[in-house]
C-alpha positions in Angstrom: -61.6 27.5 12.9 -63.9 25.2 12.0 -66.5 25.7 9.8 -70.7 24.3 10.2 -73.6 24.4 7.8 -76.9 25.5 9.6 -80.4 24.1 8.3 -83.1 25.3 9.2 -85.6 22.4 8.8 -88.5 23.2 10.8 -90.9 26.4 10.2 -90.8 29.0 12.5 -94.6 29.6 13.4 -95.8 28.9 16.9 -92.8 29.7 18.5 -91.3 32.1 21.3 -90.1 35.0 19.7 -86.6 34.7 21.4 -86.2 31.1 19.4 -87.5 33.5 16.6 -84.8 35.7 17.4 -82.7 33.8 17.7 -83.0 32.4 14.1 -82.9 35.5 13.2 -79.6 36.6 14.6 -78.0 32.9 12.6 -79.4 34.1 9.4 -82.0 31.4 8.8 -85.1 33.8 7.4 -86.8 31.3 5.9 -87.6 27.0 5.8 -84.3 25.0 4.1 -82.2 28.0 4.1 -78.2 27.2 4.7 -75.8 29.5 6.2 -73.0 29.0 7.1 -70.9 29.9 10.1 -67.6 29.8 12.0 -67.2 27.2 14.7 -67.2 29.4 18.0 -68.2 28.9 21.7 -71.1 32.6 20.5 -72.5 30.4 16.9 -72.7 26.5 18.7 -75.1 28.3 21.8 -77.9 30.1 19.6 -77.9 26.5 18.2 -78.5 25.3 21.2 -81.3 26.7 21.7 -82.9 25.9 18.1 -81.6 22.3 18.1 -84.9 21.6 18.2 -85.3 23.8 14.4 -82.3 22.8 12.7 -79.6 19.9 11.6 -75.9 21.2 11.4 -73.3 19.6 9.6 -69.4 20.3 9.6 -67.8 21.4 6.6 
């Protein structure tokens, strides 16, 4: 599987709790933090839920 880099680009302040929990599950705990994940359907689904808060790039 390929890897993807996920970077939080927008603040989690004033967001619904579900979106905050999704960011936590992705490992994004603060703004401008970058994490690498495998390109799996589960991770892509989580990214889709918070796509307005993150940027994604292939590695």
